[in-house]
mmCIF file of the N, C-alpha and C atoms, coordinates in Angstrom:
data_MODEL
# 
_entry.id   MODEL 
# 
loop_
_atom_site.group_PDB 
_atom_site.id 
_atom_site.type_symbol 
_atom_site.label_atom_id 
_atom_site.label_alt_id 
_atom_site.label_comp_id 
_atom_site.label_asym_id 
_atom_site.label_entity_id 
_atom_site.label_seq_id 
_atom_site.pdbx_PDB_ins_code 
_atom_site.Cartn_x 
_atom_site.Cartn_y 
_atom_site.Cartn_z 
_atom_site.occupancy 
_atom_site.B_iso_or_equiv 
_atom_site.pdbx_formal_charge 
_atom_site.auth_seq_id 
_atom_site.auth_comp_id 
_atom_site.auth_asym_id 
_atom_site.auth_atom_id 
_atom_site.pdbx_PDB_model_num 
ATOM 1   N N  . MET A 1 1  ? 95.579  86.232 134.611 1.00 0.00 ? 1  MET A N  1 
ATOM 2   C CA . MET A 1 1  ? 95.049  86.998 133.519 1.00 0.00 ? 1  MET A CA 1 
ATOM 3   C C  . MET A 1 1  ? 95.084  86.159 132.244 1.00 0.00 ? 1  MET A C  1 
ATOM 4   N N  . LEU A 1 2  ? 94.026  86.218 131.470 1.00 0.00 ? 2  LEU A N  1 
ATOM 5   C CA . LEU A 1 2  ? 93.966  85.482 130.224 1.00 0.00 ? 2  LEU A CA 1 
ATOM 6   C C  . LEU A 1 2  ? 94.693  86.240 129.130 1.00 0.00 ? 2  LEU A C  1 
ATOM 7   N N  . ASN A 1 3  ? 95.342  85.517 128.271 1.00 0.00 ? 3  ASN A N  1 
ATOM 8   C CA . ASN A 1 3  ? 96.044  86.114 127.146 1.00 0.00 ? 3  ASN A CA 1 
ATOM 9   C C  . ASN A 1 3  ? 95.127  86.035 125.927 1.00 0.00 ? 3  ASN A C  1 
ATOM 10  N N  . LEU A 1 4  ? 94.193  86.960 125.827 1.00 0.00 ? 4  LEU A N  1 
ATOM 11  C CA . LEU A 1 4  ? 93.145  86.913 124.812 1.00 0.00 ? 4  LEU A CA 1 
ATOM 12  C C  . LEU A 1 4  ? 93.607  87.488 123.481 1.00 0.00 ? 4  LEU A C  1 
ATOM 13  N N  . PRO A 1 5  ? 93.026  87.018 122.387 1.00 0.00 ? 5  PRO A N  1 
ATOM 14  C CA . PRO A 1 5  ? 93.323  87.587 121.078 1.00 0.00 ? 5  PRO A CA 1 
ATOM 15  C C  . PRO A 1 5  ? 92.834  89.033 120.994 1.00 0.00 ? 5  PRO A C  1 
ATOM 16  N N  . THR A 1 6  ? 93.613  89.868 120.286 1.00 0.00 ? 6  THR A N  1 
ATOM 17  C CA . THR A 1 6  ? 93.211  91.260 120.125 1.00 0.00 ? 6  THR A CA 1 
ATOM 18  C C  . THR A 1 6  ? 93.047  91.663 118.672 1.00 0.00 ? 6  THR A C  1 
ATOM 19  N N  . ASP A 1 7  ? 93.738  90.952 117.773 1.00 0.00 ? 7  ASP A N  1 
ATOM 20  C CA . ASP A 1 7  ? 93.684  91.319 116.357 1.00 0.00 ? 7  ASP A CA 1 
ATOM 21  C C  . ASP A 1 7  ? 94.230  90.162 115.529 1.00 0.00 ? 7  ASP A C  1 
ATOM 22  N N  . VAL A 1 8  ? 94.171  90.308 114.212 1.00 0.00 ? 8  VAL A N  1 
ATOM 23  C CA . VAL A 1 8  ? 94.725  89.315 113.290 1.00 0.00 ? 8  VAL A CA 1 
ATOM 24  C C  . VAL A 1 8  ? 95.722  90.017 112.373 1.00 0.00 ? 8  VAL A C  1 
ATOM 25  N N  . ASP A 1 9  ? 96.898  89.431 112.229 1.00 0.00 ? 9  ASP A N  1 
ATOM 26  C CA . ASP A 1 9  ? 97.898  89.954 111.301 1.00 0.00 ? 9  ASP A CA 1 
ATOM 27  C C  . ASP A 1 9  ? 97.415  89.668 109.885 1.00 0.00 ? 9  ASP A C  1 
ATOM 28  N N  . LEU A 1 10 ? 97.160  90.709 109.118 1.00 0.00 ? 10 LEU A N  1 
ATOM 29  C CA . LEU A 1 10 ? 96.594  90.541 107.783 1.00 0.00 ? 10 LEU A CA 1 
ATOM 30  C C  . LEU A 1 10 ? 97.553  89.860 106.816 1.00 0.00 ? 10 LEU A C  1 
ATOM 31  N N  . ASP A 1 11 ? 98.848  89.971 107.051 1.00 0.00 ? 11 ASP A N  1 
ATOM 32  C CA . ASP A 1 11 ? 99.832  89.345 106.164 1.00 0.00 ? 11 ASP A CA 1 
ATOM 33  C C  . ASP A 1 11 ? 99.942  87.843 106.396 1.00 0.00 ? 11 ASP A C  1 
ATOM 34  N N  . THR A 1 12 ? 99.967  87.431 107.663 1.00 0.00 ? 12 THR A N  1 
ATOM 35  C CA . THR A 1 12 ? 100.179 86.016 107.978 1.00 0.00 ? 12 THR A CA 1 
ATOM 36  C C  . THR A 1 12 ? 98.903  85.293 108.400 1.00 0.00 ? 12 THR A C  1 
ATOM 37  N N  . GLY A 1 13 ? 97.881  86.038 108.811 1.00 0.00 ? 13 GLY A N  1 
ATOM 38  C CA . GLY A 1 13 ? 96.657  85.417 109.314 1.00 0.00 ? 13 GLY A CA 1 
ATOM 39  C C  . GLY A 1 13 ? 96.781  84.953 110.752 1.00 0.00 ? 13 GLY A C  1 
ATOM 40  N N  . GLU A 1 14 ? 97.908  85.252 111.388 1.00 0.00 ? 14 GLU A N  1 
ATOM 41  C CA . GLU A 1 14 ? 98.146  84.834 112.761 1.00 0.00 ? 14 GLU A CA 1 
ATOM 42  C C  . GLU A 1 14 ? 97.413  85.755 113.734 1.00 0.00 ? 14 GLU A C  1 
ATOM 43  N N  . VAL A 1 15 ? 96.893  85.159 114.795 1.00 0.00 ? 15 VAL A N  1 
ATOM 44  C CA . VAL A 1 15 ? 96.196  85.923 115.818 1.00 0.00 ? 15 VAL A CA 1 
ATOM 45  C C  . VAL A 1 15 ? 97.217  86.637 116.697 1.00 0.00 ? 15 VAL A C  1 
ATOM 46  N N  . ILE A 1 16 ? 96.995  87.931 116.927 1.00 0.00 ? 16 ILE A N  1 
ATOM 47  C CA . ILE A 1 16 ? 97.852  88.732 117.792 1.00 0.00 ? 16 ILE A CA 1 
ATOM 48  C C  . ILE A 1 16 ? 97.224  88.745 119.179 1.00 0.00 ? 16 ILE A C  1 
ATOM 49  N N  . ARG A 1 17 ? 98.030  88.466 120.187 1.00 0.00 ? 17 ARG A N  1 
ATOM 50  C CA . ARG A 1 17 ? 97.546  88.384 121.561 1.00 0.00 ? 17 ARG A CA 1 
ATOM 51  C C  . ARG A 1 17 ? 97.924  89.631 122.350 1.00 0.00 ? 17 ARG A C  1 
ATOM 52  N N  . ALA A 1 18 ? 97.178  89.859 123.432 1.00 0.00 ? 18 ALA A N  1 
ATOM 53  C CA . ALA A 1 18 ? 97.384  91.040 124.272 1.00 0.00 ? 18 ALA A CA 1 
ATOM 54  C C  . ALA A 1 18 ? 98.765  91.038 124.919 1.00 0.00 ? 18 ALA A C  1 
ATOM 55  N N  . GLU A 1 19 ? 99.241  89.881 125.322 1.00 0.00 ? 19 GLU A N  1 
ATOM 56  C CA . GLU A 1 19 ? 100.525 89.781 126.007 1.00 0.00 ? 19 GLU A CA 1 
ATOM 57  C C  . GLU A 1 19 ? 101.324 88.621 125.454 1.00 0.00 ? 19 GLU A C  1 
ATOM 58  N N  . LYS A 1 20 ? 102.619 88.755 125.506 1.00 0.00 ? 20 LYS A N  1 
ATOM 59  C CA . LYS A 1 20 ? 103.511 87.674 125.087 1.00 0.00 ? 20 LYS A CA 1 
ATOM 60  C C  . LYS A 1 20 ? 103.876 86.844 126.316 1.00 0.00 ? 20 LYS A C  1 
ATOM 61  N N  . GLY A 1 21 ? 104.175 85.584 126.103 1.00 0.00 ? 21 GLY A N  1 
ATOM 62  C CA . GLY A 1 21 ? 104.735 84.786 127.180 1.00 0.00 ? 21 GLY A CA 1 
ATOM 63  C C  . GLY A 1 21 ? 103.810 83.758 127.811 1.00 0.00 ? 21 GLY A C  1 
ATOM 64  N N  . GLU A 1 22 ? 102.509 83.992 127.834 1.00 0.00 ? 22 GLU A N  1 
ATOM 65  C CA . GLU A 1 22 ? 101.624 83.002 128.436 1.00 0.00 ? 22 GLU A CA 1 
ATOM 66  C C  . GLU A 1 22 ? 101.363 81.895 127.429 1.00 0.00 ? 22 GLU A C  1 
ATOM 67  N N  . ASP A 1 23 ? 101.554 80.659 127.849 1.00 0.00 ? 23 ASP A N  1 
ATOM 68  C CA . ASP A 1 23 ? 101.392 79.526 126.955 1.00 0.00 ? 23 ASP A CA 1 
ATOM 69  C C  . ASP A 1 23 ? 100.010 78.907 127.148 1.00 0.00 ? 23 ASP A C  1 
ATOM 70  N N  . LEU A 1 24 ? 99.179  79.043 126.130 1.00 0.00 ? 24 LEU A N  1 
ATOM 71  C CA . LEU A 1 24 ? 97.834  78.474 126.176 1.00 0.00 ? 24 LEU A CA 1 
ATOM 72  C C  . LEU A 1 24 ? 97.674  77.326 125.183 1.00 0.00 ? 24 LEU A C  1 
ATOM 73  N N  . GLU A 1 25 ? 98.789  76.846 124.631 1.00 0.00 ? 25 GLU A N  1 
ATOM 74  C CA . GLU A 1 25 ? 98.704  75.782 123.631 1.00 0.00 ? 25 GLU A CA 1 
ATOM 75  C C  . GLU A 1 25 ? 97.935  74.580 124.181 1.00 0.00 ? 25 GLU A C  1 
ATOM 76  N N  . GLN A 1 26 ? 98.343  74.108 125.334 1.00 0.00 ? 26 GLN A N  1 
ATOM 77  C CA . GLN A 1 26 ? 97.699  72.969 125.973 1.00 0.00 ? 26 GLN A CA 1 
ATOM 78  C C  . GLN A 1 26 ? 97.543  73.278 127.460 1.00 0.00 ? 26 GLN A C  1 
ATOM 79  N N  . VAL A 1 27 ? 96.318  73.446 127.910 1.00 0.00 ? 27 VAL A N  1 
ATOM 80  C CA . VAL A 1 27 ? 96.058  73.693 129.322 1.00 0.00 ? 27 VAL A CA 1 
ATOM 81  C C  . VAL A 1 27 ? 95.586  72.384 129.933 1.00 0.00 ? 27 VAL A C  1 
ATOM 82  N N  . TYR A 1 28 ? 96.217  72.001 131.027 1.00 0.00 ? 28 TYR A N  1 
ATOM 83  C CA . TYR A 1 28 ? 95.875  70.737 131.673 1.00 0.00 ? 28 TYR A CA 1 
ATOM 84  C C  . TYR A 1 28 ? 94.675  70.937 132.590 1.00 0.00 ? 28 TYR A C  1 
ATOM 85  N N  . ASP A 1 29 ? 93.620  70.196 132.335 1.00 0.00 ? 29 ASP A N  1 
ATOM 86  C CA . ASP A 1 29 ? 92.416  70.222 133.159 1.00 0.00 ? 29 ASP A CA 1 
ATOM 87  C C  . ASP A 1 29 ? 92.547  69.115 134.198 1.00 0.00 ? 29 ASP A C  1 
ATOM 88  N N  . GLU A 1 30 ? 92.778  69.512 135.448 1.00 0.00 ? 30 GLU A N  1 
ATOM 89  C CA . GLU A 1 30 ? 93.025  68.538 136.505 1.00 0.00 ? 30 GLU A CA 1 
ATOM 90  C C  . GLU A 1 30 ? 91.826  67.635 136.764 1.00 0.00 ? 30 GLU A C  1 
ATOM 91  N N  . TYR A 1 31 ? 90.622  68.188 136.708 1.00 0.00 ? 31 TYR A N  1 
ATOM 92  C CA . TYR A 1 31 ? 89.434  67.389 136.975 1.00 0.00 ? 31 TYR A CA 1 
ATOM 93  C C  . TYR A 1 31 ? 89.247  66.312 135.907 1.00 0.00 ? 31 TYR A C  1 
ATOM 94  N N  . ASN A 1 32 ? 89.411  66.700 134.663 1.00 0.00 ? 32 ASN A N  1 
ATOM 95  C CA . ASN A 1 32 ? 89.202  65.780 133.549 1.00 0.00 ? 32 ASN A CA 1 
ATOM 96  C C  . ASN A 1 32 ? 90.465  64.998 133.210 1.00 0.00 ? 32 ASN A C  1 
ATOM 97  N N  . GLN A 1 33 ? 91.591  65.400 133.786 1.00 0.00 ? 33 GLN A N  1 
ATOM 98  C CA . GLN A 1 33 ? 92.899  64.800 133.549 1.00 0.00 ? 33 GLN A CA 1 
ATOM 99  C C  . GLN A 1 33 ? 93.194  64.692 132.058 1.00 0.00 ? 33 GLN A C  1 
ATOM 100 N N  . ALA A 1 34 ? 93.055  65.823 131.374 1.00 0.00 ? 34 ALA A N  1 
ATOM 101 C CA . ALA A 1 34 ? 93.317  65.883 129.941 1.00 0.00 ? 34 ALA A CA 1 
ATOM 102 C C  . ALA A 1 34 ? 93.848  67.262 129.586 1.00 0.00 ? 34 ALA A C  1 
ATOM 103 N N  . LYS A 1 35 ? 94.541  67.338 128.471 1.00 0.00 ? 35 LYS A N  1 
ATOM 104 C CA . LYS A 1 35 ? 95.028  68.618 127.978 1.00 0.00 ? 35 LYS A CA 1 
ATOM 105 C C  . LYS A 1 35 ? 94.021  69.173 126.979 1.00 0.00 ? 35 LYS A C  1 
ATOM 106 N N  . ILE A 1 36 ? 93.695  70.450 127.148 1.00 0.00 ? 36 ILE A N  1 
ATOM 107 C CA . ILE A 1 36 ? 92.715  71.133 126.299 1.00 0.00 ? 36 ILE A CA 1 
ATOM 108 C C  . ILE A 1 36 ? 93.450  72.215 125.506 1.00 0.00 ? 36 ILE A C  1 
ATOM 109 N N  . PRO A 1 37 ? 93.262  72.275 124.185 1.00 0.00 ? 37 PRO A N  1 
ATOM 110 C CA . PRO A 1 37 ? 93.946  73.285 123.364 1.00 0.00 ? 37 PRO A CA 1 
ATOM 111 C C  . PRO A 1 37 ? 93.233  74.642 123.424 1.00 0.00 ? 37 PRO A C  1 
ATOM 112 N N  . VAL A 1 38 ? 93.366  75.334 124.534 1.00 0.00 ? 38 VAL A N  1 
ATOM 113 C CA . VAL A 1 38 ? 92.646  76.589 124.760 1.00 0.00 ? 38 VAL A CA 1 
ATOM 114 C C  . VAL A 1 38 ? 93.014  77.637 123.714 1.00 0.00 ? 38 VAL A C  1 
ATOM 115 N N  . LYS A 1 39 ? 94.282  77.734 123.345 1.00 0.00 ? 39 LYS A N  1 
ATOM 116 C CA . LYS A 1 39 ? 94.703  78.722 122.335 1.00 0.00 ? 39 LYS A CA 1 
ATOM 117 C C  . LYS A 1 39 ? 93.957  78.484 121.027 1.00 0.00 ? 39 LYS A C  1 
ATOM 118 N N  . LYS A 1 40 ? 93.891  77.254 120.593 1.00 0.00 ? 40 LYS A N  1 
ATOM 119 C CA . LYS A 1 40 ? 93.199  76.921 119.344 1.00 0.00 ? 40 LYS A CA 1 
ATOM 120 C C  . LYS A 1 40 ? 91.718  77.277 119.426 1.00 0.00 ? 40 LYS A C  1 
ATOM 121 N N  . LEU A 1 41 ? 91.097  76.982 120.554 1.00 0.00 ? 41 LEU A N  1 
ATOM 122 C CA . LEU A 1 41 ? 89.682  77.284 120.731 1.00 0.00 ? 41 LEU A CA 1 
ATOM 123 C C  . LEU A 1 41 ? 89.436  78.788 120.699 1.00 0.00 ? 41 LEU A C  1 
ATOM 124 N N  . LEU A 1 42 ? 90.273  79.556 121.414 1.00 0.00 ? 42 LEU A N  1 
ATOM 125 C CA . LEU A 1 42 ? 90.126  81.009 121.428 1.00 0.00 ? 42 LEU A CA 1 
ATOM 126 C C  . LEU A 1 42 ? 90.367  81.610 120.045 1.00 0.00 ? 42 LEU A C  1 
ATOM 127 N N  . ASP A 1 43 ? 91.359  81.063 119.327 1.00 0.00 ? 43 ASP A N  1 
ATOM 128 C CA . ASP A 1 43 ? 91.631  81.550 117.973 1.00 0.00 ? 43 ASP A CA 1 
ATOM 129 C C  . ASP A 1 43 ? 90.429  81.311 117.057 1.00 0.00 ? 43 ASP A C  1 
ATOM 130 N N  . GLU A 1 44 ? 89.822  80.134 117.148 1.00 0.00 ? 44 GLU A N  1 
ATOM 131 C CA . GLU A 1 44 ? 88.657  79.827 116.314 1.00 0.00 ? 44 GLU A CA 1 
ATOM 132 C C  . GLU A 1 44 ? 87.482  80.756 116.634 1.00 0.00 ? 44 GLU A C  1 
ATOM 133 N N  . ILE A 1 45 ? 87.256  81.005 117.914 1.00 0.00 ? 45 ILE A N  1 
ATOM 134 C CA . ILE A 1 45 ? 86.176  81.916 118.313 1.00 0.00 ? 45 ILE A CA 1 
ATOM 135 C C  . ILE A 1 45 ? 86.458  83.313 117.762 1.00 0.00 ? 45 ILE A C  1 
ATOM 136 N N  . PHE A 1 46 ? 87.713  83.755 117.896 1.00 0.00 ? 46 PHE A N  1 
ATOM 137 C CA . PHE A 1 46 ? 88.081  85.092 117.434 1.00 0.00 ? 46 PHE A CA 1 
ATOM 138 C C  . PHE A 1 46 ? 87.940  85.213 115.916 1.00 0.00 ? 46 PHE A C  1 
ATOM 139 N N  . TYR A 1 47 ? 88.352  84.176 115.170 1.00 0.00 ? 47 TYR A N  1 
ATOM 140 C CA . TYR A 1 47 ? 88.193  84.187 113.712 1.00 0.00 ? 47 TYR A CA 1 
ATOM 141 C C  . TYR A 1 47 ? 86.718  84.248 113.321 1.00 0.00 ? 47 TYR A C  1 
ATOM 142 N N  . ASP A 1 48 ? 85.871  83.512 114.027 1.00 0.00 ? 48 ASP A N  1 
ATOM 143 C CA . ASP A 1 48 ? 84.448  83.443 113.687 1.00 0.00 ? 48 ASP A CA 1 
ATOM 144 C C  . ASP A 1 48 ? 83.699  84.721 114.031 1.00 0.00 ? 48 ASP A C  1 
ATOM 145 N N  . HIS A 1 49 ? 84.023  85.330 115.185 1.00 0.00 ? 49 HIS A N  1 
ATOM 146 C CA . HIS A 1 49 ? 83.219  86.448 115.694 1.00 0.00 ? 49 HIS A CA 1 
ATOM 147 C C  . HIS A 1 49 ? 83.964  87.785 115.774 1.00 0.00 ? 49 HIS A C  1 
ATOM 148 N N  . GLY A 1 50 ? 85.291  87.757 115.637 1.00 0.00 ? 50 GLY A N  1 
ATOM 149 C CA . GLY A 1 50 ? 86.063  88.989 115.714 1.00 0.00 ? 50 GLY A CA 1 
ATOM 150 C C  . GLY A 1 50 ? 86.279  89.495 117.127 1.00 0.00 ? 50 GLY A C  1 
ATOM 151 N N  . ARG A 1 51 ? 85.872  88.725 118.090 1.00 0.00 ? 51 ARG A N  1 
ATOM 152 C CA . ARG A 1 51 ? 86.059  89.098 119.498 1.00 0.00 ? 51 ARG A CA 1 
ATOM 153 C C  . ARG A 1 51 ? 85.801  87.871 120.366 1.00 0.00 ? 51 ARG A C  1 
ATOM 154 N N  . ILE A 1 52 ? 86.175  87.990 121.630 1.00 0.00 ? 52 ILE A N  1 
ATOM 155 C CA . ILE A 1 52 ? 85.872  86.959 122.620 1.00 0.00 ? 52 ILE A CA 1 
ATOM 156 C C  . ILE A 1 52 ? 84.793  87.542 123.518 1.00 0.00 ? 52 ILE A C  1 
ATOM 157 N N  . ARG A 1 53 ? 83.637  86.907 123.522 1.00 0.00 ? 53 ARG A N  1 
ATOM 158 C CA . ARG A 1 53 ? 82.506  87.430 124.296 1.00 0.00 ? 53 ARG A CA 1 
ATOM 159 C C  . ARG A 1 53 ? 82.680  87.112 125.790 1.00 0.00 ? 53 ARG A C  1 
ATOM 160 N N  . PRO A 1 54 ? 81.979  87.864 126.657 1.00 0.00 ? 54 PRO A N  1 
ATOM 161 C CA . PRO A 1 54 ? 82.170  87.710 128.106 1.00 0.00 ? 54 PRO A CA 1 
ATOM 162 C C  . PRO A 1 54 ? 81.980  86.277 128.619 1.00 0.00 ? 54 PRO A C  1 
ATOM 163 N N  . HIS A 1 55 ? 80.975  85.570 128.135 1.00 0.00 ? 55 HIS A N  1 
ATOM 164 C CA . HIS A 1 55 ? 80.764  84.210 128.637 1.00 0.00 ? 55 HIS A CA 1 
ATOM 165 C C  . HIS A 1 55 ? 81.882  83.270 128.182 1.00 0.00 ? 55 HIS A C  1 
ATOM 166 N N  . GLU A 1 56 ? 82.493  83.553 127.039 1.00 0.00 ? 56 GLU A N  1 
ATOM 167 C CA . GLU A 1 56 ? 83.619  82.735 126.582 1.00 0.00 ? 56 GLU A CA 1 
ATOM 168 C C  . GLU A 1 56 ? 84.863  83.008 127.421 1.00 0.00 ? 56 GLU A C  1 
ATOM 169 N N  . ARG A 1 57 ? 85.001  84.240 127.882 1.00 0.00 ? 57 ARG A N  1 
ATOM 170 C CA . ARG A 1 57 ? 86.112  84.577 128.784 1.00 0.00 ? 57 ARG A CA 1 
ATOM 171 C C  . ARG A 1 57 ? 85.977  83.815 130.097 1.00 0.00 ? 57 ARG A C  1 
ATOM 172 N N  . ILE A 1 58 ? 84.772  83.726 130.589 1.00 0.00 ? 58 ILE A N  1 
ATOM 173 C CA . ILE A 1 58 ? 84.535  82.987 131.834 1.00 0.00 ? 58 ILE A CA 1 
ATOM 174 C C  . ILE A 1 58 ? 84.823  81.508 131.631 1.00 0.00 ? 58 ILE A C  1 
ATOM 175 N N  . LEU A 1 59 ? 84.399  80.970 130.486 1.00 0.00 ? 59 LEU A N  1 
ATOM 176 C CA . LEU A 1 59 ? 84.618  79.548 130.209 1.00 0.00 ? 59 LEU A CA 1 
ATOM 177 C C  . LEU A 1 59 ? 86.101  79.196 130.094 1.00 0.00 ? 59 LEU A C  1 
ATOM 178 N N  . CYS A 1 60 ? 86.965  80.167 129.847 1.00 0.00 ? 60 CYS A N  1 
ATOM 179 C CA . CYS A 1 60 ? 88.402  79.897 129.787 1.00 0.00 ? 60 CYS A CA 1 
ATOM 180 C C  . CYS A 1 60 ? 88.930  79.354 131.106 1.00 0.00 ? 60 CYS A C  1 
ATOM 181 N N  . TRP A 1 61 ? 88.281  79.687 132.181 1.00 0.00 ? 61 TRP A N  1 
ATOM 182 C CA . TRP A 1 61 ? 88.700  79.185 133.491 1.00 0.00 ? 61 TRP A CA 1 
ATOM 183 C C  . TRP A 1 61 ? 88.295  77.727 133.679 1.00 0.00 ? 61 TRP A C  1 
ATOM 184 N N  . PHE A 1 62 ? 87.464  77.229 132.800 1.00 0.00 ? 62 PHE A N  1 
ATOM 185 C CA . PHE A 1 62 ? 86.996  75.846 132.835 1.00 0.00 ? 62 PHE A CA 1 
ATOM 186 C C  . PHE A 1 62 ? 87.230  75.252 131.450 1.00 0.00 ? 62 PHE A C  1 
ATOM 187 N N  . PRO A 1 63 ? 88.475  74.847 131.147 1.00 0.00 ? 63 PRO A N  1 
ATOM 188 C CA . PRO A 1 63 ? 88.865  74.483 129.788 1.00 0.00 ? 63 PRO A CA 1 
ATOM 189 C C  . PRO A 1 63 ? 87.998  73.398 129.145 1.00 0.00 ? 63 PRO A C  1 
ATOM 190 N N  . LYS A 1 64 ? 87.603  72.395 129.897 1.00 0.00 ? 64 LYS A N  1 
ATOM 191 C CA . LYS A 1 64 ? 86.793  71.324 129.303 1.00 0.00 ? 64 LYS A CA 1 
ATOM 192 C C  . LYS A 1 64 ? 85.425  71.854 128.880 1.00 0.00 ? 64 LYS A C  1 
ATOM 193 N N  . TYR A 1 65 ? 84.851  72.740 129.678 1.00 0.00 ? 65 TYR A N  1 
ATOM 194 C CA . TYR A 1 65 ? 83.553  73.319 129.316 1.00 0.00 ? 65 TYR A CA 1 
ATOM 195 C C  . TYR A 1 65 ? 83.676  74.225 128.103 1.00 0.00 ? 65 TYR A C  1 
ATOM 196 N N  . LEU A 1 66 ? 84.799  74.936 127.985 1.00 0.00 ? 66 LEU A N  1 
ATOM 197 C CA . LEU A 1 66 ? 85.037  75.757 126.791 1.00 0.00 ? 66 LEU A CA 1 
ATOM 198 C C  . LEU A 1 66 ? 85.112  74.862 125.564 1.00 0.00 ? 66 LEU A C  1 
ATOM 199 N N  . ASP A 1 67 ? 85.808  73.736 125.688 1.00 0.00 ? 67 ASP A N  1 
ATOM 200 C CA . ASP A 1 67 ? 85.911  72.777 124.589 1.00 0.00 ? 67 ASP A CA 1 
ATOM 201 C C  . ASP A 1 67 ? 84.526  72.252 124.195 1.00 0.00 ? 67 ASP A C  1 
ATOM 202 N N  . LEU A 1 68 ? 83.739  71.863 125.171 1.00 0.00 ? 68 LEU A N  1 
ATOM 203 C CA . LEU A 1 68 ? 82.385  71.368 124.900 1.00 0.00 ? 68 LEU A CA 1 
ATOM 204 C C  . LEU A 1 68 ? 81.499  72.454 124.288 1.00 0.00 ? 68 LEU A C  1 
ATOM 205 N N  . PHE A 1 69 ? 81.622  73.669 124.783 1.00 0.00 ? 69 PHE A N  1 
ATOM 206 C CA . PHE A 1 69 ? 80.854  74.799 124.263 1.00 0.00 ? 69 PHE A CA 1 
ATOM 207 C C  . PHE A 1 69 ? 81.180  75.029 122.785 1.00 0.00 ? 69 PHE A C  1 
ATOM 208 N N  . CYS A 1 70 ? 82.476  75.032 122.456 1.00 0.00 ? 70 CYS A N  1 
ATOM 209 C CA . CYS A 1 70 ? 82.891  75.252 121.062 1.00 0.00 ? 70 CYS A CA 1 
ATOM 210 C C  . CYS A 1 70 ? 82.424  74.116 120.159 1.00 0.00 ? 70 CYS A C  1 
ATOM 211 N N  . ASN A 1 71 ? 82.552  72.887 120.629 1.00 0.00 ? 71 ASN A N  1 
ATOM 212 C CA . ASN A 1 71 ? 82.095  71.739 119.839 1.00 0.00 ? 71 ASN A CA 1 
ATOM 213 C C  . ASN A 1 71 ? 80.590  71.805 119.594 1.00 0.00 ? 71 ASN A C  1 
ATOM 214 N N  . THR A 1 72 ? 79.833  72.184 120.606 1.00 0.00 ? 72 THR A N  1 
ATOM 215 C CA . THR A 1 72 ? 78.377  72.305 120.465 1.00 0.00 ? 72 THR A CA 1 
ATOM 216 C C  . THR A 1 72 ? 78.022  73.394 119.463 1.00 0.00 ? 72 THR A C  1 
ATOM 217 N N  . ASN A 1 73 ? 78.676  74.549 119.575 1.00 0.00 ? 73 ASN A N  1 
ATOM 218 C CA . ASN A 1 73 ? 78.421  75.639 118.621 1.00 0.00 ? 73 ASN A CA 1 
ATOM 219 C C  . ASN A 1 73 ? 78.751  75.218 117.197 1.00 0.00 ? 73 ASN A C  1 
ATOM 220 N N  . ASN A 1 74 ? 79.859  74.524 117.016 1.00 0.00 ? 74 ASN A N  1 
ATOM 221 C CA . ASN A 1 74 ? 80.241  74.074 115.679 1.00 0.00 ? 74 ASN A CA 1 
ATOM 222 C C  . ASN A 1 74 ? 79.228  73.097 115.102 1.00 0.00 ? 74 ASN A C  1 
ATOM 223 N N  . MET A 1 75 ? 78.727  72.208 115.927 1.00 0.00 ? 75 MET A N  1 
ATOM 224 C CA . MET A 1 75 ? 77.712  71.241 115.472 1.00 0.00 ? 75 MET A CA 1 
ATOM 225 C C  . MET A 1 75 ? 76.402  71.957 115.100 1.00 0.00 ? 75 MET A C  1 
ATOM 226 N N  . LEU A 1 76 ? 76.019  72.950 115.872 1.00 0.00 ? 76 LEU A N  1 
ATOM 227 C CA . LEU A 1 76 ? 74.795  73.693 115.575 1.00 0.00 ? 76 LEU A CA 1 
ATOM 228 C C  . LEU A 1 76 ? 74.927  74.490 114.293 1.00 0.00 ? 76 LEU A C  1 
ATOM 229 N N  . ILE A 1 77 ? 76.087  75.050 114.054 1.00 0.00 ? 77 ILE A N  1 
ATOM 230 C CA . ILE A 1 77 ? 76.315  75.823 112.834 1.00 0.00 ? 77 ILE A CA 1 
ATOM 231 C C  . ILE A 1 77 ? 76.277  74.906 111.622 1.00 0.00 ? 77 ILE A C  1 
ATOM 232 N N  . LYS A 1 78 ? 76.851  73.714 111.732 1.00 0.00 ? 78 LYS A N  1 
ATOM 233 C CA . LYS A 1 78 ? 76.861  72.757 110.622 1.00 0.00 ? 78 LYS A CA 1 
ATOM 234 C C  . LYS A 1 78 ? 75.459  72.265 110.277 1.00 0.00 ? 78 LYS A C  1 
ATOM 235 N N  . LYS A 1 79 ? 74.598  72.161 111.290 1.00 0.00 ? 79 LYS A N  1 
ATOM 236 C CA . LYS A 1 79 ? 73.231  71.672 111.090 1.00 0.00 ? 79 LYS A CA 1 
ATOM 237 C C  . LYS A 1 79 ? 72.363  72.693 110.359 1.00 0.00 ? 79 LYS A C  1 
ATOM 238 N N  . SER A 1 80 ? 72.667  73.990 110.544 1.00 0.00 ? 80 SER A N  1 
ATOM 239 C CA . SER A 1 80 ? 71.804  75.016 109.942 1.00 0.00 ? 80 SER A CA 1 
ATOM 240 C C  . SER A 1 80 ? 72.217  75.387 108.550 1.00 0.00 ? 80 SER A C  1 
# 
């Protein structure tokens, strides 16, 4: 089960997660042999859109693709 963001603490600005205990700081992608900061990516998506959309939830199972997806979206936003 993914530990998705559910809200933002208005006092601290910290993202509140559905469950405590799951560590998403650095998820190791075995295929790419690299650590992906899934928590940071999910937090950025949640800050930008106020929710995690269904396709982003699916991409969480493929951390490198989630990273590439977020980088692509950020580049497109900067261009416009």
